[in-house]
N, C-alpha and C positions, 0 to 999 in steps of 0.2 A: 247290927242289925242293918246295913249300909240304905239310904232312900237310893230312891232313880237316878240322886246326882252320879251316885257310886260313889261317898261321899259321907261319913263316920262318924262320934265322934272322935272314935281316938282317930282317926285320917283330922283330921282338925284337927286334937290336940297333936300328938306331930309335929305335926307345919308351923303349933306357937311356940312351944320347942327349938324346933329349927330357925327359925325367925328371930331368936332374941338371941341364940347363941352364934348371930350372925351378924345385928346389933354389934352384943358383945364384941369381937372378933374385928368389929368396923369400928369399936373406939379407938382397942388397941391400936389399928390401923394408920388410920385415920395423925394420931399422935405423935404419936412414929416415922408416919413417913417421909417424912419434908422436905425439901425445895427436891419441885420436880422438873430437866429444863423440856425446853424446845428449841431444832431447829438443829443440827444435829451437824452438820458437817461447816464445816472451817471456812470463812469467808472473807473477803477482801475486800475494803468500796477503789473502785476502782474510778468515781465520776462520779460525780454531785450536781440535782440543780430543783433552789430552793431545796424545798421537802425531801423528791425524790432523788433515791441514792442507790448508784450502780453495780450489786455486786458481784467479785467473782469468785469463788466456791475451788477449792484447794479439796484435790485426790489427794489420794494414796498413794498415784504412777504420772507422771504427767500425761498430758493429750498426748493422744494421737490423730485425730483429730483434724483440718486444719480451721476447716472452715467453722466461724464459735456460732453455738447452739441459745442462743435469746432467748427468756426467760418474760413474757406479761400476765403480770395475775392483772381481776378484775380488782374495779379499785373499791369496794365495799368489803371484801374483808383484807384480813394480810398476808402475803405470800409464799407463811411459812407452815402453812398443808402442802405445799410438795415438796418437804425435807424437816418431815415431824419428827419420826426419831428415826432411828439407825434401821430398826424393820421393817417402816414405809415410810419409806426416803426414793422420790423419784426422780433428785436434781442428785441422789449417788448409784442410784442404775446408769443414770448414764458415766455419766466420770468415769468408771466402771471401763466402761465397753468403749471408753476411749476420749467419749464428748468434751471441751470446749466450754463448759454451765456460764450462762451468766444469768443472774436475776434480777429486774426492776422491783424494790420495795420502794412508788412510790409514797408512801411514810403517811403524817395523822393530818391535814386539815386541819384548818384554823380562821381568824375572824378576818382573816390576811389573805387565806388563797378563794371569799368570799365570789368573787364575780372571774375565776379562772375558769378553761371553759374548752371544750371538746377539744378543737382546736386547738388550743395550753399543750392540755396533755398528748394530743398524735404531733402535728409537726412544731412539737414547743418542748417536751419531754423526756418522748421514743422515740423521735429524728436524733433527736441530743445525743441519748444512750446509741442508735445504729452509728454513729459517726463514728462516737469516742469507743467504741467496739472495732470497727472498717478499718484507724487510723490504727488502733494500737498493734491488733493481728495482721495491718498487710494486707483488707483482701476487699474484691471490691464490690460484694455481696456477700451478707451473716443467712441462717439459715433464722427461725423467727419458729414458739411455740407459742402458741396464746390461747388463752384457758379459759373460759368462759365472759364476762368478757371483757376481758385480755385477750379474748378470741374475736370479738367484734371491731378492739380495737383495732388488731397483727390485721384482721381483713379490711380494713377501713386504710389501716396503711398500705399496705400491700396493694391498694389499688391508688393512691397514689403514686408509693416514690418504686417500682414492681422493680426499679435495677438493681434495689440491695435488696434485695431479697431473692435468698437462693434456694428453699426451699420455704411450704412452710405447712406446718402442721397446728390445728389446731383441733380442742377436748370441748365437750360439753359445751360449746359457740354453740348459742344464736341467733339463729340467721332471716327467720323464717316467728313473729311477734306474733302473729294470728292465727294460728293454731287452738283448733275446737278444745283439743287436750289442755291449753296451757292458763292454765289456773292466773299464774301471779299476772300471766297478761293483762284475763281477762279484771283483778283485781286496778289495775296498772292504769288501764284506759276508760275509769270513771272518776279518776284520779282529778284533780281542778290545781298542776302543779305550776301555774304559776303564783295562783294565792298559797301557794303548799311554798315555792320563795321567796317570795315574795314576807311573807310570813315568818318565814322560819330562818330565811340564810341557810347557813350554812344548812343539812335536814343529818338528824342528827342520828351514830351512827343505832345504836340502843332504839331510836325509834324502828330506824332497817329491817335489826332485825330481830322486833319482833309482826315482821312480815312474814319472816320467813319461817318463823318456829309454828306464826297459825296457821300455813298452810295447811301439815301438817299437826293438830294439835294433841292428840292420843298421842303420838310416837314420840314427839320431839320434847311432850309440854311431861308426861310422866310417864309414858310408860318406861324411859329406856333409864328415871328414877330408880320404880319396881326392881328394870334390874339391876341395881348396883347392887341394890343385898346382892343378890347371889354375888357375886366377887368379890367384896370387903374386905374378905376371910386373903384373899390372895393382894399383897403390895405390887407386885409390880400391876396387877391388873388394873388397881385404883390412878399408876398414875397413870396408865395408857389412857384413860377415866378422864382424870383431870387435864391432859393435855386438849382431849378434844376440849372438853372443856373450854375449855382458857380460849381454844381456837373463835370458837365456836361467835362464845359473849364479846372479844378482839375487835371489836369493826369498828373499821371508823369511822370517822362526821364523813358527810359526799355535800363536795364547794359544787354551790349552788348552783351556777347558771350552767359545767357541767349537769348534774343531777338534769338543771329542767332540759336540754337538748336533747340529752339519754330520753327520758321518759318520754319528753314533746317528740322526738324524730323517730329513733327504735319503738316503743311499744308500744305508743296514740298513730303514729306512723305509715309504723309497716317500710321508709321510708329506704331499708338496708335493699331490701331484695322488690321493692314496690318501684325505683330509685323517687330522682329529688331530693340526694342524704346531702347539705353540705356539709364541710371541713372544713372551713377558712376561705378560702379561692376555690375549696377544690368541689369539686362533684361527682362521689362517689360511684362508681360504674363497676361488678364486682368482676365486668369482663375480664374488666384489667386485668387485670390478679391473676396474671396465665406461666406462675412459676410451678411445677410439681407441687400436691396442697394433698396432705392428705389429714384427713378431718378424722376423726372421733369420738363417737356420741357414747354414752350411756342408756342399758337397752331401761330398766327400770328412776328415770331420771323423773321427777318432781319439777324441778325447779325451770329445762330445757327437756322438751322431747323431744325420745330423736327425731320425730317430723323437724320435728322446730331448726334442726340440725341436717336434717342428711336433705333439707333442703337447698342447702350450699350446690348441691349439684349440676340444680338448674339453673340457676345463674352463674359458676366459676367459672373465666376463663379459659384454662385451665386444659388443653389436651394429657393432662395425668393426675387423673384427679381421684384418692380412692379412701377405702369405706374404714374404721376399725370400728365395730359393736363391740360394747362392752358386759356383762354380764354382770348388773350392779346401778350403781345412783348415783348423784349429781356427786357424793362427799366419798361411797367407798373408791369409785374412782379412781382414790391418790393414796387411800388405806389402809386399803383390804388386802390377803395377803395372795389374793387370785392376781390385785392389780398390779402388784410387784412382777408375777409373777410371767402379766402377758406385756404389759400396756409402755413398761420403756423397752424391754426383747422386741418391741415391734417398734417403736420408734425407730431404737436406735440400724436393727432390718431394713425399716424404710429409705431408712437415711442414705443408709452404708452402697444402694442400690443406685444411689443419687451425687457419690464421693463426687469427688475433682475424680 
């Protein structure tokens, strides 16, 4: 006889047997699964600055687009998320469309990088990579794709050096850091960042990762592992799960001074949109971003709410500004099946209409 929840003893016994079967299969899967790779596209290093390396991806055929496309990822995670595996790779799709794709790997900071500033990263490392591409490809300007924090960096760089950027694409990029629905921003505004950096030096990646996971504790710390039980008897899906876990917990430490400035000026001061932000000798004015801009945001993004990204439309200086709304979250915009079908083709079509 079933109770009010329509859940009787027979159903409980069936579920228990099913779980036992899954766990038994999981032991076999996990012992036999072997190694799992990530970062599926061949690449070559063409430039290095300290720990940062500029890579060129090698497609199955040569590029047909003359202007190189440089991807600037965030400092807080590893950039192989844009090339995670063969069927989840923005890079592979862009290569197949004929783009000449490059990516900055910022590396893993250590104690020697404690005093690196945002000026070092943007007018040092990023500018050095842009100059390397201009010289290598024989072009005056490049296409720049900035992702998350790397998108904020790309906006700053484009404002400082607009003549070097032909087209700018930003993905899940925060611009207004004080929107009411930005939980991460509310947390960051309460941090004594001076005490934190002066005490720790470089900020541990594990600490940063813990903060991100606790933004959605039940979904990111519990629910996904319960869901793992359902796929334990499917080795390829387990490999996909492990790739994502590798990326989530592969969090570099943050160079102390750069972290201090980013929290103080972006999250706490909201200077990227309000004004008063200085990077080295430059005062950042987004009105100087006058090249074509495509701003891509995710509708269910818990780290960069859509309003935080769409604020760019109010301050950018370009008269060729477009937006793309993606039905998904902050991670899904890179790796979901919908993302593979929608995002790279949209970037390719947008750039194609603005090609040489």
